[in-house]
C-alpha positions in Angstrom: -56.5 49.0 24.4 -57.7 46.4 22.1 -56.4 47.8 18.9 -53.0 48.5 20.0 -52.6 44.6 20.8 -54.3 43.7 17.3 -51.7 46.2 16.0 -48.7 44.7 18.2 -49.9 41.1 16.8 -50.1 41.9 13.3 -46.9 43.6 13.7 -45.3 40.3 15.2 -46.7 38.6 12.4 -45.2 40.8 9.5 -41.8 40.2 11.1 -42.3 36.4 12.0 -43.4 35.7 8.1 -40.1 36.7 6.8 -37.3 34.8 9.1 -39.7 31.7 8.8 -39.4 32.3 5.2 -35.3 32.7 5.9 -35.5 29.6 8.5 -36.7 27.6 5.7 -34.5 28.5 3.1 -31.6 27.4 5.2 -30.1 30.6 6.0 -27.7 30.4 8.7 -26.7 26.4 8.1 -24.2 25.0 6.4 -23.8 22.4 3.8 -20.3 20.4 3.0 -19.4 18.8 -0.1 -17.4 16.4 -0.5 -16.1 15.0 -4.1 -15.1 11.6 -5.0 -13.0 12.1 -8.0 -11.4 9.8 -9.8 -11.0 6.2 -8.7 -12.1 4.6 -5.5 -9.3 4.0 -3.7 -7.9 3.2 0.3 -6.1 6.6 0.6 -9.6 7.8 -0.3 -11.3 6.6 2.8 -9.6 8.9 5.4 -10.2 12.3 3.1 -14.1 11.5 3.8 -13.6 10.1 7.1 -12.2 13.8 8.2 -15.1 15.0 5.8 -17.6 13.6 7.5 -16.0 14.6 10.8 -15.4 18.4 10.1 -19.6 18.5 9.1 -20.8 16.5 12.2 -18.3 19.1 14.2 -19.6 22.3 12.5 -23.5 20.9 12.8 -23.8 21.0 9.1 -27.1 20.6 7.8 -25.9 17.9 4.9 -23.3 16.5 3.2 -23.1 16.5 -1.0 -21.5 13.4 -2.3 -20.5 14.5 -5.2 -19.2 11.5 -7.5 -17.4 12.2 -11.2 -15.8 8.3 -10.9 -14.7 5.3 -13.1 -15.3 3.0 -9.9 -12.5 1.5 -8.1 -11.5 -1.0 -4.9 -14.9 -2.6 -3.6 -13.0 -2.4 -0.1 -12.8 1.2 -0.3 -16.4 1.5 -1.5 -17.5 -0.9 1.8 -16.0 1.2 3.9 -16.7 4.9 2.7 -20.5 3.4 2.9 -20.0 2.6 6.7 -19.2 6.4 7.0 -21.9 7.0 5.1 -24.7 5.2 7.0 -23.3 6.3 10.6 -23.7 9.7 9.5 -26.2 11.2 11.7 -25.9 14.2 8.9 -28.3 13.4 5.9 -25.9 12.7 3.0 -26.9 13.1 -0.6 -25.5 11.9 -4.0 -24.5 14.2 -7.1 -23.9 12.6 -10.0 -21.6 15.4 -11.5 -20.3 13.4 -14.7 -20.2 9.9 -13.8 -21.0 7.3 -11.3 -19.6 3.8 -12.7 -19.1 1.0 -10.7 -18.1 1.4 -7.5 -18.9 4.8 -8.1 -22.7 3.6 -9.0 -22.7 1.9 -5.7 -21.6 4.7 -3.5 -24.7 6.7 -5.4 -26.8 4.4 -3.8 -25.5 4.2 -0.6 -26.4 7.9 0.4 -30.4 9.1 1.3 -31.1 10.0 -2.3 -29.5 10.3 -6.0 -29.4 13.2 -8.2 -27.8 13.9 -11.4 -26.4 16.4 -13.6 -27.7 16.6 -17.2 -25.6 14.4 -19.8 -23.7 12.5 -16.4 -24.4 8.7 -16.3 -24.9 5.9 -13.5 -24.0 2.2 -14.0 -21.4 0.1 -15.4 -20.9 -2.1 -12.2 -19.7 -5.4 -13.2 -16.9 -6.7 -10.7 -13.3 -7.9 -11.9 -10.3 -8.3 -10.1 -6.9 -6.1 -9.9 -5.8 -7.4 -13.2 -9.3 -6.8 -15.3 -10.7 -10.6 -15.3 -13.7 -11.8 -14.4 -14.0 -12.8 -10.7 -15.9 -16.3 -9.8 -19.9 -16.2 -8.9 -20.0 -16.1 -5.2 -17.6 -13.2 -5.5 -20.2 -11.3 -8.1 -23.3 -12.6 -5.8 -21.8 -11.2 -3.3 -21.7 -7.4 -4.8 -24.9 -7.9 -6.8 -26.7 -8.3 -3.2 -24.9 -5.0 -1.8 -25.4 -3.1 -4.9 -29.5 -4.5 -4.7 -29.1 -3.9 -0.5 -28.3 0.3 -1.0 -31.4 0.3 -4.1 -34.3 -0.8 -1.8 -32.4 1.2 1.2 -32.8 4.3 -1.1 -36.6 3.1 -2.9 -35.3 2.5 -5.8 -35.7 -1.1 -8.4 -33.3 -3.2 -7.0 -33.9 -5.0 -10.5 -31.8 -1.7 -12.5 -29.4 -2.3 -9.6 -28.7 -5.9 -10.1 -28.8 -4.8 -14.5 -25.7 -2.9 -13.6 -23.8 -5.8 -12.1 -24.8 -8.7 -14.2 -24.8 -8.9 -18.5 -27.7 -11.3 -17.8 -30.5 -9.2 -16.2 -32.3 -7.0 -18.8 -34.7 -4.0 -18.5 -37.1 -3.8 -21.2 -36.0 -0.4 -23.5 -32.9 0.2 -21.5 -30.3 -2.9 -22.4 -29.8 -5.3 -24.5 -28.6 -8.8 -24.1 -25.3 -9.3 -22.6 -25.2 -5.8 -22.0 -24.3 -4.6 -19.1 -26.8 -1.5 -17.6 -25.8 2.4 -17.5 -28.0 5.2 -17.3 -28.0 8.9 -18.5 -29.7 11.4 -16.2 -32.8 11.5 -18.3 -33.2 7.4 -18.9 -32.3 7.1 -14.8 -35.2 10.3 -13.5 -37.7 8.9 -16.4 -37.5 5.6 -14.1 -37.6 6.9 -11.1 -33.3 5.7 -10.3 -33.0 9.3 -10.0 -34.6 11.8 -8.0 -34.2 14.9 -10.2 -31.9 15.9 -12.1 -29.8 19.8 -11.6 -26.9 21.6 -13.4 -25.7 23.0 -10.6 -25.4 22.9 -6.9 -27.2 25.7 -6.0 -30.2 24.2 -7.9 -30.1 21.5 -5.8 -29.9 23.1 -2.3 -33.5 24.8 -2.9 -34.9 21.3 -3.2 -33.4 20.4 -0.4 -34.5 23.7 1.1 -30.6 24.9 2.0 -31.0 27.8 -0.7 -29.3 30.3 1.6 -27.2 27.8 3.7 -23.1 28.3 3.2 -21.3 25.9 1.7 -18.0 24.5 2.9 -16.1 22.7 -0.3 -13.7 20.0 1.5 -10.6 19.5 -0.3 -8.1 16.8 -0.4 -4.8 17.9 2.1 -1.3 16.9 0.6 -1.1 14.0 3.0 -3.8 12.7 1.5 -3.1 13.2 -2.0 0.4 11.6 -1.0 -2.0 8.8 0.2 -3.8 8.5 -2.3 -0.7 8.0 -4.7 1.2 5.9 -2.3 -1.6 3.9 -2.2 -2.4 3.0 -5.3 -2.9 0.1 -7.0 -0.1 0.7 -9.2 2.4 2.5 -7.2 2.0 0.2 -4.0 3.5 -3.0 -5.5 5.8 -0.9 -7.3 7.5 1.1 -4.5 7.9 -2.5 -2.8 10.0 -3.9 -5.0 11.6 -1.1 -5.5 12.6 -1.3 -1.9 13.2 -5.1 -2.1 15.9 -4.6 -5.4 17.3 -1.9 -3.8 17.7 -3.7 -0.1 19.0 -6.9 -2.0 21.8 -4.6 -4.0 23.2 -3.1 -0.8 23.6 -6.4 0.9 25.9 -7.6 -1.9 27.8 -4.7 -1.6 30.3 -3.5 1.0 29.2 -0.4 2.7 26.3 1.9 2.7 25.6 3.7 -0.8 22.9 4.9 -2.8 20.9 1.7 -2.7 20.7 1.6 0.8 19.0 5.1 0.8 16.7 3.9 -2.4 15.6 0.7 -0.6 15.0 3.3 2.9 12.8 5.8 0.8 10.7 3.2 -0.7 9.7 1.7 1.7 9.1 4.7 3.9 7.0 6.1 0.7 5.4 2.7 1.4 4.6 2.3 4.7 4.4 5.7 5.3 1.3 6.0 3.0 -0.6 3.6 4.2 -0.1 4.8 7.5 -1.4 8.4 6.6 -4.4 6.2 4.6 -5.2 5.3 8.3 -4.6 1.3 6.8 -2.0 0.3 8.8 -0.6 1.3 12.5 3.3 1.3 14.2 3.2 -2.3 14.9 3.4 -2.7 10.9 6.6 -0.5 10.8 7.8 -2.4 13.7 7.4 -5.9 12.3 8.9 -4.8 8.9 11.9 -3.4 10.5 12.2 -6.6 12.8 12.2 -8.6 9.3 14.7 -6.6 7.9 17.1 -6.9 10.8 16.6 -10.8 11.4 17.8 -11.0 6.8 20.4 -9.1 8.0 21.4 -11.1 10.8 21.0 -14.3 8.4 23.3 -12.4 5.7 26.0 -11.8 8.0 25.5 -14.7 10.5 25.3 -18.0 8.3 23.2 -20.4 10.3 20.3 -22.5 9.8 17.7 -20.7 8.0 15.8 -19.3 11.7 16.4 -15.4 10.5 15.8 -16.0 7.5 12.8 -17.7 7.6 11.5 -15.7 10.3 12.6 -12.0 8.3 10.4 -13.3 5.5 7.1 -14.2 7.4 8.0 -10.7 9.6 7.9 -8.4 6.3 5.0 -10.6 4.6 2.7 -10.3 7.4 3.7 -6.4 7.8 2.5 -6.1 3.7 -1.0 -8.1 3.9 -1.3 -6.4 7.2 -0.6 -2.3 5.8 -3.7 -3.5 3.3 -7.2 -2.9 3.4 -7.7 -6.9 3.5 -5.3 -10.1 3.7 -6.3 -10.9 -0.3 -5.6 -7.2 -1.8 -2.7 -7.9 0.9 -1.2 -10.8 -0.9 -2.1 -9.7 -4.4 0.5 -6.2 -3.8 2.8 -8.7 -2.1 2.5 -11.3 -5.3 2.6 -8.0 -7.6 6.1 -6.8 -6.1 7.7 -9.8 -5.7 7.1 -10.3 -10.0 7.7 -6.7 -10.7 10.7 -6.9 -8.2 12.4 -10.4 -10.4 12.3 -8.5 -13.1 13.9 -5.4 -12.1 16.4 -7.1 -10.4 16.8 -8.7 -14.5 17.1 -5.5 -16.1 19.3 -4.1 -13.7 21.8 -7.2 -13.5 21.8 -7.1 -17.4 22.6 -3.3 -17.4 25.2 -3.5 -14.6 27.0 -6.4 -16.7 27.7 -4.6 -19.7 28.7 -2.2 -18.0 31.3 -3.5 -15.6 29.6 -2.6 -12.0 28.5 -5.8 -11.7 32.1 -7.5 -11.4 32.2 -4.9 -8.2 29.4 -5.9 -6.4 29.7 -9.8 -6.6 33.1 -11.9 -7.6 33.3 -13.1 -10.8 36.4 -15.5 -11.2 37.6 -18.2 -9.5 41.8 -17.0 -8.0 43.3 -19.8 -9.8 47.5 -20.4 -10.7 46.8 -19.1 -13.9 45.3 -16.1 -13.4 48.6 -15.7 -10.9 47.2 -16.2 -7.4 48.9 -18.5 -5.0 47.0 -19.9 -2.2 47.6 -20.9 1.3 50.2 -24.1 1.3 48.8 -26.5 3.1 51.4 -28.0 6.1 49.4 -30.8 7.6 51.4 -33.3 6.1 54.2 -32.5 8.8 52.1 -33.5 12.1 54.1 -36.7 13.6 57.2 -35.8 11.7 60.8 -34.7 13.2 63.3 -32.2 12.4 66.0 -30.1 13.4 66.2 -26.7 15.4 68.0 -24.8 12.5 68.1 -21.4 14.2 67.4 -20.8 18.4 64.1 -20.9 18.5 62.5 -18.2 20.6 59.7 -19.5 20.2 60.0 -18.5 16.2 62.1 -19.6 14.5 63.3 -22.2 11.5 63.7 -25.8 11.4 64.4 -28.6 8.8 61.9 -31.3 8.2 61.6 -33.6 6.2 64.3 -32.0 3.8 63.0 -28.7 4.3 63.6 -25.2 5.5 60.0 -24.5 7.2 59.0 -21.7 9.8 57.5 -23.0 13.1 56.9 -21.7 16.6 57.1 -23.6 19.6 54.2 -23.9 22.3 56.1 -20.8 24.3 59.2 -22.4 25.7 63.1 -21.8 24.0 64.5 -24.6 21.9 68.5 -24.6 21.8 69.6 -24.6 17.9 70.4 -28.3 16.9 67.9 -30.0 18.9 65.6 -32.3 17.8 62.0 -31.5 17.4 58.6 -32.8 16.5 55.8 -31.2 14.7 52.4 -31.3 16.8 50.2 -29.7 14.6 49.9 -27.4 11.6 47.5 -24.7 11.5 47.2 -23.0 8.2 51.0 -21.8 8.0 51.3 -21.6 11.6 53.4 -25.1 12.9 54.2 -25.9 16.2 56.5 -28.0 17.4 58.1 -29.3 21.0 61.6 -31.2 21.7 61.7 -35.1 21.4 
């Protein structure tokens, strides 16, 4: 009996050992790979959010943030960092090629930082959209974020600061007046990277996920569309095209090609921001209200209240659709400048081709060009004359030596009756019997 018990125990141990080994290697688990390619922009935030939610819904064991980016918008990087911090699933950074600027910030925001051979990380100097240096307050805030992210990952914050400021030097890694950019080997040597792995499969072994299944989350067509139209160059251009086309449409009679172009441009601009999750339906409502107010101002001239209200509504809709107020104002200002240039080019082309004369009146209707204006008969008011024909109620009178077509105030007047001019409204001369 004892021998049977020992044999059974031995069998259980033999069976449990491979099962434990399989569990340790991640069998039955799932790893989600989220790729940060190209620039970090507003449209990327929705993709990362969706990928993280999918990973959570499928009980993923880990998320790999695979980085290959030259950087991008600080606001967008900040929103992605919030998603990483809020994730209950561990997020690991894997620098496939480059993690520069905002990419370095995202790499440091993860739980650990791994790199591929030949990859690099750093060069995180902050600049505005025009490429110019920003004020010290903004640089200091960005440096603080980089330092905090490095400290949270257990890395030297001074190395992160050297990636932001040229004044900060790290002995043996960068020289005076240089931004720090580390190769994979340099980062591993100073402990800034947690390891170098040529493939994701090699990384999974270190994370005890060698047998885990892998799911690579790809950008959906809608997310690709949102990334494109909300880009820092495309968004102002779409807005400018829409504004120019709207002005041309208002100047022309009827509804034509310019109106269609305007609708398409605005639909792409606001549609992209809606898909990217940067704007809600209230932004679209504000914009449409602004357009309606401008149209009212154009066709029903008043004191400018409708025009001012329309402009304010459009400005508010554009600003609210952006990731931040500052960015919204930059997009709007860029769009206005581009619109002015496009309108100047369009005017020059249409003027040369002769099309402009069909849009806007170019000439005055003078006598020299054969135009005859309406005669002013106001000088006849109060003068008397004689009805040459029976006025029923219209007819002809002789007033001040001229034959004039007149009308009565409603009554019939016999020929030969003396009449008096009561008023003159354009060519309509009203008379009354004396």
